[in-house]
C-alpha positions in Angstrom: 0.1 0.0 0.3 1.4 3.3 -0.5 -0.2 6.8 -0.2 -2.1 7.8 -3.0 -2.4 11.6 -3.6 -6.2 13.0 -4.1 -7.1 15.0 -6.6 -8.2 18.6 -6.6 -10.8 17.8 -9.2 -12.4 15.4 -6.3 -13.0 18.0 -3.5 -14.0 20.8 -4.9 -16.7 22.5 -3.7 -20.1 22.1 -5.0 -19.2 18.6 -6.7 -21.0 15.4 -4.8 -18.9 13.3 -2.4 -17.6 10.3 -4.2 -17.2 7.0 -1.8 -13.3 6.9 -3.6 -12.3 9.5 -1.6 -13.1 8.1 1.9 -11.2 5.2 0.2 -8.4 6.7 -0.8 -8.6 8.7 2.9 -8.5 5.3 4.3 -5.6 3.7 2.5 -3.6 6.9 3.1 -4.0 6.9 6.8 -3.4 2.7 6.9 -0.4 3.6 5.2 1.0 6.2 7.6 0.0 4.1 10.6 2.1 1.3 8.7 5.1 3.3 8.3 5.3 4.9 11.7 4.8 1.4 13.1 7.8 0.0 10.8 9.7 2.9 12.0 9.4 2.3 15.5 10.3 -1.1 15.6 13.1 -1.3 13.2 14.5 1.6 16.3 18.0 0.5 16.5 19.5 0.3 20.0 21.4 3.0 21.1 24.9 2.6 22.8 24.2 4.8 25.9 27.5 4.6 28.0 30.5 2.9 27.5 32.7 1.7 30.9 35.9 0.7 30.2 37.8 -0.1 33.7 41.6 -0.9 33.0 44.3 -1.8 35.5 42.5 -3.7 37.5 45.2 -4.9 39.4 46.2 -1.4 40.7 42.8 -1.0 41.8 42.3 -4.7 43.5 45.6 -6.0 44.5 44.0 -9.0 45.8 41.4 -9.5 43.2 38.1 -8.9 45.2 35.1 -6.5 44.6 35.7 -3.0 43.3 32.5 -0.8 44.3 31.3 2.5 42.6 34.2 1.8 40.3 32.0 4.2 37.4 28.9 6.5 37.5 26.6 7.8 35.0 24.3 10.0 35.1 21.2 9.5 32.4 21.0 12.6 30.3 17.7 11.5 28.8 14.6 9.0 29.6 15.4 5.3 27.9 15.2 1.5 28.5 18.1 -0.5 29.2 18.0 -3.5 26.8 21.1 -5.0 26.7 24.6 -5.2 28.5 28.0 -6.2 26.6 31.0 -7.4 28.2 34.0 -7.9 26.8 36.9 -9.2 28.6 40.3 -7.9 27.4 43.4 -9.2 27.6 46.8 -7.9 29.4 49.0 -6.0 28.4 51.3 -9.1 27.6 48.4 -10.3 25.2 47.3 -13.2 27.9 43.6 -13.6 28.7 42.3 -14.0 32.3 43.4 -17.3 33.6 40.9 -18.7 35.5 37.8 -17.5 38.1 34.7 -15.8 37.4 34.0 -11.5 36.7 30.3 -10.7 38.4 29.1 -7.4 37.9 26.6 -5.4 38.9 25.0 -2.2 37.4 22.6 -0.2 40.0 20.1 2.4 39.3 18.5 5.4 41.4 17.8 8.5 41.1 20.1 9.4 44.1 23.3 8.1 44.9 21.8 7.1 48.3 19.2 4.8 46.7 20.9 2.6 44.2 19.4 -0.8 43.6 20.6 -3.6 40.6 19.0 -3.1 37.8 19.4 -7.5 37.1 17.2 -9.9 38.3 20.5 -12.5 38.2 24.1 -10.6 38.8 26.3 -11.2 35.0 28.9 -13.3 35.4 31.7 -14.3 32.9 33.8 -17.7 33.4 34.9 -17.9 29.7 37.7 -15.6 28.8 36.4 -13.7 25.6 38.4 -12.4 22.8 38.7 -9.2 22.2 36.0 -8.4 19.3 32.6 -8.2 18.9 32.1 -12.1 18.7 33.5 -12.7 22.2 31.1 -10.2 24.0 29.1 -11.8 26.9 26.0 -10.0 26.5 22.7 -9.8 29.4 19.9 -8.8 28.7 18.3 -6.6 31.6 14.7 -6.5 32.5 13.7 -3.7 30.0 14.8 -1.6 33.0 13.6 2.1 32.7 16.0 5.0 33.3 14.7 8.8 33.8 16.5 11.3 33.0 19.1 12.9 35.7 19.2 8.7 37.4 22.0 7.6 38.5 23.7 4.6 37.1 26.6 3.0 38.8 29.3 0.1 38.5 30.3 -2.5 40.4 32.5 -5.4 39.8 31.9 -8.0 42.4 34.5 -10.6 41.5 37.4 -10.5 39.3 38.9 -13.3 37.2 42.7 -14.4 38.0 45.0 -12.0 36.0 42.4 -10.0 35.2 43.4 -6.1 33.8 40.4 -4.9 31.8 37.1 -4.6 30.8 35.0 -3.0 28.3 31.1 -3.0 29.1 29.0 -1.4 26.6 24.9 -0.6 27.8 22.3 -0.6 25.2 18.8 1.2 25.7 16.0 2.4 23.9 14.1 5.7 23.9 11.0 5.0 26.6 
């Protein structure tokens, strides 16, 4: 179905109303709504923010947790739909050797009211490569974030010899 122009001769003053005018109007409206639905459904995810954490051993020499490693303040309303984690190799070029990387992203209207966006904290036990094929994706529960909300990254456990991680958070407009 495509948009059809209604000829001016069909809507001249004093002319009788034809059924075809109403049909063209309905068809054009249906086409308009179909196009809006297609645009809405095809809206691409937006990369909202990136947490890159380097030199993990410097911040956590005993390999334990790191709280409030990074903060982000939402500049607009959004719905978080995906979180991807990349385990980057150390400067020596080798991946982490063992253990589990576990992280949490917390959200709140103030820093005092932060709570997790996950029903289960994401964890990585495999040693992903440094490309998009090696990303480990975690789908958030469609977490709504309002403009001005705070998001905080916590790392609750690290892999052995882990030096860098990269976390992408994607959303759709709310």
